[in-house]
C-alpha angles and dihedrals in degrees: 000000000000120000121234091254092051090052091050095050097048089082139358097293094109092050091049092049090053094047093047090048093052092054096034132042092358087071092051093051093046095053092044093062107022092075093061098070100048093038095110090047093050091049090052089048090053090054095044094048090051091048091048090058103035104021093233132093123247119246111256092243091055091051089052090050094051089046090052089051091052089053099042099040087064085067092047088057089047089053091054091047092051091050092052097049094093093052097041096045092046094046099045104019123238099291099045090043090058091049091048090050092053091055089057090053090052092051089051090052091052091054092047092049094054096042093088093050090048090047089228125139086183088070089056089055092049091048091049091052090051091046087051093050090050091048094048093049095038097050092052092046090048095054091043093050093048092049091051097050100045127094115233096250094059099025092113094054095044096049091044089065086079088067090046092054090046089055090047089052091051091050091049091051090052093044096049088045092064113114089235090059117030102320096108127115094247092052103043093111091052095051089054090057102049092098090068089076091061091048089053091052090054093049091051098045107033097070088067094055128077130266117252107285095217091053092047094052103035101037101026099032093223107140094174092054089046093053092046091050092050091050092048091050102038105022132252119338142106096254090202093153094053093045092047089054090051091048090051089052090046090055089051090051092050087057090046112026122211112293132228119232093262092049090049093052092049095048108104093192091071097035093115093049090054094045092048097048092040092054094044092050090048092050091048093051094043096040090091097255095110090049091052091049096050104028102031091128092055093043095051090044088055090046090056104251112149111259094237091058100045096087091055091048090053091051087053089053090054093050090048091050097051094046090051092046091054090047090052089055090056095053105032095091091049102044099033128225103281099059091050091050103046093035092049095048093048094051092043089056090052091050092056091050090054091045090055092050095047093045089059088054097045094111094050097074132009092235097054095087089059090052088053091050088050091057089051088053089051090049089054090052093052093044096049093039091050131015096009093055100036101047097075091048092048092048091056092049107046098059126061119223096270091056102032102085095045089046091052088052092051094046091045091053091050094044096050095040090054091046091050092052092046092050092050100046106029096082088057094042094054090047093050102038101026109188094357092070087082091064087071089057091049091055092052091049090050090052090052091049094052095045097048092045097050105027116021116092122220115257101185114132096356130122118247091252092051090051090050090055090050091058093047089057094059114116132179118205088348094305127113120213096189098084091259132092118237132192092204119091120201100177 
C-alpha cells in the first residue's frame, strides 16, 4: 500500500498543495500574528502622525481605539471576502479566483509599504481591510480547492494542510517580527508586507497547474478534463472510483441545484451540518486562540513575562503550533475527526482554568509567569492537534457540492464577524477582567467538547452523501430537526 508521501509525489499534487498554501491560508496566519510585534511602533506612529498634522498629541484611549480598529477592520475585510467567494469562484473558477485574490494582497502590500512615507495611519487601515478581504476570500478558496482535488481515502490529510500553512504563516509572522530580523521601529511597514512575496510566487506558478477536478466534472461537465487533471495531480491511472463518486454527487446536484445562502439557511435537511459547523467555528474563534495570535504581546505582558523576552516566547508558540499541526495530519485518518475535536476542546478548557489560577499567583514567585506561559503552550498544542487542524477537513466533508460554496460563505461570515468583534473588544476585556477573561474562553471550549462528544457524527472514510445521511439521522430528545423522522436517538 502506498504511503501518503508516495501518493503526493506520483504527480504534481504536492506542488499544487504548496502553491495553494502560499497564496491561501499562509496569508491568513501571517497577518494574524505579524501585527503583534510592531504594535507599540504602530501606536507611536498613530500618535506622531496625528501630532504632525494637528500639533497636539492624541489621548491614550483614542490611540487604543484606533489601534483596535486597525486590528478589527482586518476582520471586516475578511467578512467581505468570505461573502464574495461564491460569486468570484463561480465567475472565474477556482484557479483564476486564487490568482485574482493574490493580486489584491499585492495591492494591499503596496499601500502598507507607502503609509509610513505618507505619514498616514489611514493608509494602514485601508491596507488592513484589503489584507482582510484577501484572507477571507483566499482561505475559503484554499479549503474549497483542496477538497476538490483530494481522493476520499486521503481527503482528511490533504485538506488539513490548510491548517498547516496557516500555522506556518503564523510562525513566519512571529519570526520576521523579531528585532534581529525586521521587528525594528524603522522597519515595521516592511515586515507587514513580506507576505506579498508568497502571493507573487502563487501568481507565477499556479497557471501551470490544473483546475480542481471535482469542479471541472461536476460544475463544467468535462469528464476528459477531470481525468486529465487527476492524472496530472496524482499520477497515471483511470480514477474510475473517484470519478464515479463525483458523478453520483453530480446526479444528486441535478436533482437539487446549487443553493444561495438564503436557500441554504432555510433548508431543514442540512440543519445539523450548519449548526455543527457554526458552533465549531464559534468555539474556535472564542476559544482564545485568535486572542493569542493577535494580542500575544498584551497577554504575555499581563501574564508577567518580561517585555524583552515576549517576542521569543511568541516564536516558540509558532514553532509549537506548526509541529503539532503536522502531527495532527499524520494521525487524523487513524483517530478520526470526533476524538480530536472533543478531546482537544476538553483539554483546552482545562488549560485556561490553570492559566487563570496561575495568573492570580504570578506575584508569589518569580517563576510562576513561566508556568502560565507553559499552560498557554499546552493550549496551543491541544488546539492545533485538535479543533484547529480538524475544522477545515470537516468543513469540506459535511456539505455536498451544491451546498459547499454557500456554506463556505456562511461560515466565513460568522468566522470573520466573530474575529472582528474579538479584535475590537479584547483590549478592553483584558483591561477590565484581567486574568478572569480566560474563564470565558474555558466555557466556550467546554461547550465545544460537550457538543462534539454527544452530537457530531464521525466522517472518516465516508463519501459526502453517506456523511449527509449521518447528519439527517441526528435526533435530540427523540426529535429530528432535519425534516426527516428518525428512530435512532443519539442524546
